[in-house]
Each structure stands twice: as C-alpha cells, then as structure tokens.
C-alpha positions in Angstrom: 57.6 -42.5 -14.5 59.4 -39.5 -16.0 63.0 -38.4 -15.6 64.3 -34.9 -15.3 67.8 -33.3 -15.7 69.3 -31.2 -12.9 72.1 -28.9 -14.0 74.1 -28.2 -10.9 77.7 -28.0 -12.1 78.8 -25.5 -14.7 82.6 -26.1 -14.5 82.7 -27.5 -17.9 85.8 -28.0 -20.1 85.2 -25.0 -22.4 85.0 -22.6 -19.5 82.9 -19.5 -19.3 83.6 -18.4 -22.9 81.8 -21.6 -24.2 79.3 -22.0 -21.4 76.4 -20.5 -23.3 76.9 -22.7 -26.3 77.5 -25.8 -24.1 74.4 -25.1 -22.0 72.3 -24.8 -25.1 73.7 -28.0 -26.5 73.1 -29.9 -23.3 69.5 -28.6 -23.0 68.6 -29.6 -26.5 70.2 -33.0 -26.1 68.2 -33.6 -22.9 65.0 -32.6 -24.6 65.7 -34.9 -27.6 66.5 -37.7 -25.2 63.1 -37.5 -23.6 63.8 -35.7 -20.3 60.5 -34.2 -19.0 62.1 -31.3 -17.0 65.3 -29.4 -16.8 66.2 -27.6 -13.6 69.0 -25.5 -12.2 69.9 -24.8 -8.6 69.1 -21.5 -7.0 72.6 -20.9 -5.6 75.1 -18.1 -6.2 78.1 -20.2 -5.1 78.8 -23.8 -5.8 77.7 -26.1 -2.9 80.1 -28.2 -1.0 79.2 -31.7 -2.2 79.7 -30.7 -5.8 82.8 -28.5 -5.5 84.4 -25.5 -3.9 82.4 -22.2 -3.8 84.8 -20.7 -6.4 83.5 -23.1 -9.1 81.3 -21.5 -11.8 77.6 -21.0 -10.8 75.0 -19.3 -12.9 72.1 -17.3 -11.5 69.0 -19.4 -11.7 66.3 -17.3 -13.4 68.6 -15.8 -16.0 69.6 -19.3 -16.9 66.1 -20.6 -17.0 65.1 -17.7 -19.4 68.0 -18.7 -21.6 67.0 -22.4 -21.5 63.4 -21.4 -22.5 64.8 -19.9 -25.7 67.0 -23.0 -26.3 64.2 -25.6 -26.0 60.6 -26.1 -26.9 59.1 -29.0 -24.9 60.8 -29.6 -21.5 59.4 -28.0 -18.4 61.7 -25.6 -16.6 62.2 -24.7 -12.9 64.6 -23.7 -10.2 65.2 -26.8 -8.0 64.6 -25.1 -5.6 64.2 -21.3 -5.3 65.5 -19.9 -2.0 62.5 -18.0 -0.7 64.5 -15.3 1.0 66.7 -14.4 -2.0 63.8 -12.6 -3.9 60.8 -10.7 -2.7 57.6 -12.9 -3.4 56.0 -10.3 -5.7 59.1 -10.3 -7.9 59.4 -14.1 -7.7 55.8 -14.5 -8.9 56.6 -12.1 -11.8 59.8 -14.0 -12.6 58.0 -17.4 -12.9 55.1 -15.8 -14.8 57.6 -14.3 -17.3 59.3 -17.6 -17.7 55.9 -19.3 -18.2 54.8 -16.8 -20.9 58.1 -16.8 -22.8 58.4 -20.6 -22.7 54.9 -21.1 -23.9 53.6 -22.4 -20.6 56.5 -24.6 -19.4 57.4 -23.0 -16.1 57.1 -24.5 -12.6 57.7 -22.7 -9.3 60.2 -24.8 -7.3 60.7 -23.3 -3.9 62.1 -24.0 -0.4 63.1 -22.3 2.8 66.8 -21.9 1.8 69.7 -23.3 3.7 73.0 -22.0 2.5 73.9 -19.3 5.0 77.6 -18.8 3.9 76.6 -17.8 0.3 73.8 -15.6 1.5 76.1 -13.8 4.0 78.8 -13.6 1.4 76.7 -11.7 -1.1 74.6 -9.8 1.4 71.4 -11.7 0.8 68.9 -12.0 3.6 69.1 -15.1 5.7 66.8 -14.9 8.8 66.5 -17.7 11.4 64.9 -21.0 10.4 61.5 -20.3 11.9 61.2 -17.0 10.1 62.3 -18.5 6.8 59.4 -21.0 7.0 57.0 -18.2 7.9 58.2 -16.3 4.8 57.9 -19.5 2.7 54.2 -19.8 3.5 53.5 -16.2 2.9 55.4 -16.3 -0.4 53.3 -19.2 -1.5 50.1 -17.3 -0.6 51.3 -14.2 -2.5 52.2 -16.2 -5.6 48.8 -17.9 -5.7 47.1 -14.6 -5.2 49.0 -13.0 -8.0 48.1 -15.9 -10.3 44.4 -15.4 -9.5 42.0 -12.7 -10.4 42.4 -11.1 -7.0 44.4 -7.9 -7.3 43.7 -6.7 -3.7 46.4 -6.0 -1.1 48.2 -8.7 0.8 49.2 -8.2 4.4 51.2 -10.8 6.2 53.7 -10.8 9.1 56.7 -10.3 6.8 55.4 -9.1 3.5 53.0 -6.3 2.6 51.8 -5.8 -1.0 49.5 -2.9 -1.9 48.2 -4.4 -5.1 48.9 -7.9 -6.4 48.6 -7.0 -10.1 50.2 -9.5 -12.4 50.0 -8.7 -16.1 50.5 -10.6 -18.3 49.1 -13.6 -16.4 50.8 -17.0 -16.7 49.8 -19.1 -19.6 49.5 -22.1 -17.3 46.2 -21.9 -15.6 45.2 -21.8 -12.9 48.9 -21.2 -12.2 52.3 -22.7 -12.8 52.6 -25.9 -10.8 54.4 -25.5 -7.4 57.0 -27.9 -6.2 58.2 -27.6 -2.6 61.6 -29.1 -1.8 62.5 -30.7 1.5 61.4 -33.5 3.8 60.8 -31.7 7.0 57.9 -33.5 8.6 56.3 -30.8 10.7 56.6 -27.8 8.4 57.7 -28.6 4.8 55.5 -31.6 4.1 52.5 -29.7 5.7 53.1 -26.9 3.3 53.2 -29.4 0.4 49.8 -30.7 1.5 48.4 -27.2 1.7 49.8 -25.5 -1.4 51.9 -27.7 -3.7 51.4 -29.9 -6.8 54.6 -31.8 -6.1 57.0 -32.6 -3.3 60.6 -33.4 -3.6 62.4 -35.9 -1.4 65.6 -37.9 -1.5 65.9 -41.6 -2.4 66.8 -42.5 1.2 65.7 -45.3 3.5 63.3 -42.8 5.1 61.4 -42.2 1.8 58.4 -44.5 2.6 58.1 -42.9 6.0 58.2 -39.4 4.6 55.4 -40.3 2.1 53.3 -41.6 5.0 53.8 -38.3 6.8 52.7 -36.5 3.7 49.6 -38.7 3.4 48.7 -37.8 7.0 49.1 -34.1 6.4 46.9 -34.4 3.3 44.2 -36.1 5.3 44.4 -33.4 7.9 43.9 -30.5 5.5 41.4 -32.3 3.3 43.7 -32.8 0.3 43.7 -35.9 -1.9 47.2 -37.5 -1.4 47.1 -38.7 -5.0 46.9 -35.2 -6.3 50.4 -34.5 -5.1 53.1 -35.6 -7.5 55.9 -37.5 -5.7 59.4 -36.6 -7.0 62.8 -37.8 -5.9 66.2 -36.3 -6.4 69.1 -38.7 -7.0 72.1 -39.2 -9.3 71.4 -40.6 -12.8 74.6 -42.4 -13.4 74.8 -45.2 -16.0 78.6 -45.5 -15.9 80.9 -44.7 -18.8 79.5 -47.5 -21.0 76.1 -47.9 -19.5 77.2 -50.8 -17.3 74.9 -49.6 -14.4 71.7 -49.5 -16.5 70.1 -52.5 -14.9 70.8 -51.3 -11.4 69.3 -47.9 -12.2 66.2 -49.4 -13.7 65.8 -51.6 -10.6 66.0 -48.6 -8.4 63.5 -46.6 -10.5 61.2 -49.6 -10.4 61.3 -49.7 -6.6 60.6 -46.0 -6.4 57.7 -46.3 -8.7 56.3 -49.0 -6.4 56.2 -46.3 -3.6 54.3 -44.0 -5.8 57.1 -41.8 -7.2 56.3 -40.6 -10.7 59.2 -38.3 -11.4 62.9 -38.9 -10.7 65.1 -35.9 -11.1 68.9 -35.8 -11.0 72.3 -34.8 -12.1 74.0 -36.7 -14.9 77.8 -37.1 -14.6 79.6 -35.6 -17.6 76.4 -34.3 -19.1 78.4 -31.8 -21.2 79.7 -34.7 -23.2 76.1 -35.4 -24.4 76.7 -39.1 -24.7 75.5 -39.8 -21.2 72.2 -38.0 -22.0 71.8 -40.0 -25.2 72.4 -43.2 -23.4 69.8 -42.4 -20.8 67.4 -41.6 -23.6 68.0 -44.9 -25.3 68.2 -47.3 -22.3 66.3 -45.8 -19.4 63.7 -43.2 -20.2 61.6 -45.4 -22.5 61.6 -48.2 -20.0 60.9 -46.0 -17.0 57.9 -44.6 -18.9 56.2 -48.0 -18.3 56.6 -48.0 -14.6 
C-alpha cells in the first residue's frame, strides 16, 4: 500500500508572502518521506468542512506546475478536477503539459463537480447534475482521443472539437492515468469501469459495498476489476507525538484487506514538516508491506 498527501488548506502561518516557499518545503519533505502522490483540490474557494470560503485557496493546475518544479519523484494530480471548470481540450492540454514538464508524473483526477456556490460566485459554468455527468463522459473520451494518434474531430452532445491535435504528446503512454472521484453507484462507478485506471472512495462503512458495485460494472463492460486501482481518501493523523500510529496502521491494514492499494489524505499541520517526517518513519514503510 502507498500513501499520498492531499494539500487542501493553504492558510499557513506565514501567510501568502511565504506560501510559495512553504509549499515547496512541504512538497520536498513529503517526497523525502516516501509519499507516492501529492494532490491539490480543484476549488477556487475553501470548502466548508475545512474553513470559510475566505481562507486562502490556490488554483489547482498552476499549483501543480509549481510542484512539478519543486519535486522529482512524486506523482501529481488534481483531486479531483471539476469537469465543468475547463473545456476538455484545454484540460487534456493542461495535464499533458504537466506530464511533460514533470518528466511523466501527471495523473488526470476528474469528477462531475459539486460546489455550486463557488462556481456561481466566480461565474464558472455549473449545469444540472445530469448534464455534468454527460459532460464528464465526453471529457474523458476527448482526453483519451487527444492522447492517442487520432487527430480527427470529436462531436458529442456538449463538446465539438474540429481537430484533436495534442503536441507534444504526454510522456506517459498510452496516456496519463485517470482517476475518477466519487462513489455514485449508477454513474460514477460505471465511468470508472469504462475509462479509469483508479477510483477514489471514502473510508466509510459502505466501502465494501461500493467495491462490489464497481466489480459488477467491470464485469458488465468486460473490464478486469483488478486493473482498477482502489484508492481511499481519509485523514492521515498520527497525533502530535505519533500516539495514533497503531490505530492508523490497523485501519490501513483493514483497507488493504478490501483491496485498497493507495490511501490519500490530508495531514494536520503539514506545514510544520514534523508530521510528514513522522509518517515517513512510522507508517509509510510498514504500509508498503500490506
């Protein structure tokens, strides 16, 4: 099992003047500690369970480009990109650019979007739920076509591209891995089975059931269930002195038994670096054996 670091709160003690330096320091410490991935949210305002909307929030793909320059090994992604915030042709170009400039370390994390207040606040598109899922599937098809040798046009219900040229191509072939976030049983997990290399679910009591649903969708579309990486998002909190290490390891061991191979989460007080180092000493090497 691998662990990943989710950076979702940028209200750090040094404030915006120090944010660039602090972010670089955190990313390098996470890489040195053995984290496999670093992600950022695709939000333009802070979300409610982490703080008020006025708290600092960085734009995802600008931040990922900066992180690519600050690191050399960790994989990088938006967890997860709101499909309606960017046109799919541009999104494919963004992820391709990140992959090229990072030396082949980019993923496409994507979902149907959910935060209507921030979208309305900044004038970003936010159509009804059914349409967002239609756009999500078309965006996945467009990205895959742009990462192929097919430069022909694409015509869907919502998107029309005259020529899907993508130069330079991604270094990761046949394409950067795709992670689809969400546990919706009728639509989201079906899209995972059809298009994605990874799903993302929460460590809830419903997790085993959600994985069973994904297995059924994979069987229905002729996909090998084991080809889909199962990832879970949850807090990675050892406590101030590491007093919760055993509990966290027990939880990771239980998730591994369900087939989860990557646990991704936010680390309290990550900007202090010591929590990242503690995870690197006490959790990451042990979890690698699960």
